[in-house]
C-alpha positions in Angstrom: -64.7 -104.1 32.5 -62.7 -101.6 34.6 -60.9 -99.6 31.9 -58.6 -97.9 34.5 -57.2 -101.1 35.8 -57.2 -103.2 32.6 -56.0 -100.6 30.1 -55.1 -97.1 31.3 -52.8 -97.9 34.3 -50.9 -100.7 32.5 -50.6 -98.5 29.3 -49.1 -95.7 31.4 -46.6 -98.1 32.9 -45.7 -99.6 29.5 -44.9 -96.4 27.6 -41.3 -97.6 27.4 -42.3 -101.0 26.0 -43.8 -100.7 22.5 -45.0 -104.3 22.3 -46.9 -104.0 25.5 -48.3 -100.7 24.4 -49.6 -102.3 21.3 -51.5 -105.0 23.2 -53.1 -102.5 25.5 -53.9 -100.2 22.5 -55.6 -103.2 20.8 -57.7 -103.7 24.0 -58.6 -100.0 23.9 -59.7 -100.2 20.3 -61.8 -103.3 20.9 -63.5 -101.4 23.7 -64.2 -98.5 21.4 -65.6 -100.8 18.8 -68.0 -102.6 21.2 -68.9 -99.7 23.5 -68.6 -96.8 21.0 -66.9 -94.8 23.8 -63.6 -93.0 22.8 -62.8 -91.8 26.3 -60.2 -94.5 26.7 -58.3 -93.4 23.5 -58.4 -89.8 24.7 -57.0 -90.9 28.1 -54.2 -92.9 26.3 -53.2 -89.8 24.3 -53.3 -87.7 27.5 -51.1 -90.3 29.3 -48.5 -90.0 26.6 -48.7 -86.2 26.6 -48.3 -86.2 30.4 -45.1 -88.2 30.1 -44.0 -85.9 27.2 -43.9 -89.0 24.9 -44.7 -87.5 21.5 -43.9 -90.7 19.7 -46.4 -92.7 21.6 -49.0 -90.0 21.3 -48.4 -89.9 17.5 -48.7 -93.7 17.2 -52.0 -93.7 19.1 -53.4 -90.9 17.0 -52.4 -92.2 13.6 -53.3 -95.8 14.3 -56.7 -94.8 15.7 -57.3 -92.5 12.7 -56.4 -95.4 10.3 -58.9 -97.8 12.0 -61.7 -95.3 12.3 -62.1 -93.5 9.0 -63.8 -90.2 9.6 -63.1 -89.9 13.3 -63.0 -86.2 14.4 -61.1 -84.5 17.1 -63.1 -81.7 18.8 -62.5 -79.3 21.6 -64.2 -80.1 24.9 -64.4 -78.5 28.3 -61.4 -80.4 29.6 -59.2 -80.7 26.5 -60.4 -82.6 23.5 -62.8 -85.4 22.6 -62.9 -87.9 19.7 -66.1 -88.3 17.8 -66.8 -91.5 15.8 -70.5 -90.9 15.1 -69.9 -90.7 11.4 -66.8 -92.8 11.3 -66.5 -96.2 9.7 -64.3 -99.0 10.8 -61.5 -99.9 8.3 -61.5 -103.7 8.8 -58.2 -104.1 6.9 -56.4 -101.7 9.3 -58.2 -103.4 12.3 -56.9 -106.8 11.1 -53.4 -105.3 10.5 -53.5 -104.0 14.1 -54.4 -107.5 15.4 -51.7 -109.1 13.3 -49.0 -106.7 14.5 -50.0 -107.2 18.1 -50.1 -111.0 17.6 -46.5 -110.8 16.2 -45.3 -108.7 19.1 -44.4 -105.7 17.0 -43.6 -102.6 18.8 -45.8 -99.5 18.5 -42.5 -97.5 18.4 -41.0 -99.4 15.4 -40.8 -98.8 11.7 -43.0 -101.8 10.9 -45.9 -100.3 13.0 -45.6 -96.8 11.6 -45.4 -98.0 8.0 -48.5 -100.2 8.5 -50.5 -97.2 9.5 -48.9 -94.4 7.5 -51.2 -91.5 6.9 -52.5 -91.5 3.3 -53.6 -87.9 3.2 -52.8 -84.7 4.8 -55.9 -84.6 6.9 -55.0 -87.6 9.0 -52.3 -85.8 10.8 -53.3 -82.6 12.5 -50.5 -80.0 12.4 -51.0 -76.7 14.1 -48.7 -74.4 12.1 -49.5 -71.4 14.2 -48.5 -73.3 17.4 -45.3 -74.4 15.7 -44.5 -70.9 14.6 -45.1 -69.5 18.0 -42.8 -72.1 19.5 -40.0 -71.0 17.1 -40.6 -67.4 18.0 -40.5 -68.2 21.7 -37.1 -69.9 21.2 -35.7 -66.7 19.8 -36.1 -67.1 16.0 -36.7 -63.9 14.1 -40.2 -63.6 12.6 -39.0 -62.0 9.3 -36.3 -64.6 8.9 -38.8 -67.4 9.4 -41.2 -65.8 6.9 -38.4 -65.5 4.3 -37.4 -69.1 4.8 -40.9 -70.3 4.3 -41.2 -68.3 1.1 -37.9 -69.7 -0.2 -38.9 -73.2 0.7 -42.3 -72.9 -1.1 -40.5 -71.5 -4.2 -38.2 -74.5 -4.2 -41.1 -76.9 -3.9 -42.9 -75.2 -6.7 -39.8 -75.4 -9.0 -39.5 -79.1 -8.3 -43.1 -79.8 -9.0 -43.0 -77.9 -12.3 
C-alpha cells in the first residue's frame, strides 16, 4: 500500500473536513496495527502542524494515545517519533474509533473528543516552559506571571481542602 497516496495526501487535503479526516485516520491506525510502523501517524501530526491546525493535531495525538496504551513520544533526528514497542492496543477504543467513523462523526466534533477524552494527565503532553516562553515573548512580565501562578495554585488548594 502506498501510504503517501492513500492516506497522507488525502488527509492533508481533508484537514477542513472532520469526517474525512476520521476515515483517513482510521486507515492510518489500521496500518500501524498491521505493520507496527508509526511513521504514518507522525506524518499526520506534522501535516496538521504545517497547516497550523492545532485542533487536528490534538485530535490525532489524543485518539492515538487512547488506542495505543503506553505509546511514547521520543525525540528523533528530524523531529519526533512514536514508539509502540511496549504499548498495548485498547480494543474498546479501537472499536469506538471504527464506530465513530462508520457513523460519519467529525474528528473536530464534541462527540469525537468526548469519546477519547484523556483519563490521566500523562496522556496530554504539555510543555509548561514553552508556554511560559511564549507568554514572555508576547510581552507579559515574568514576575506578574509568577505571582498569578502562585495565586492560582493557592485558590486550587483552598478549593481542594
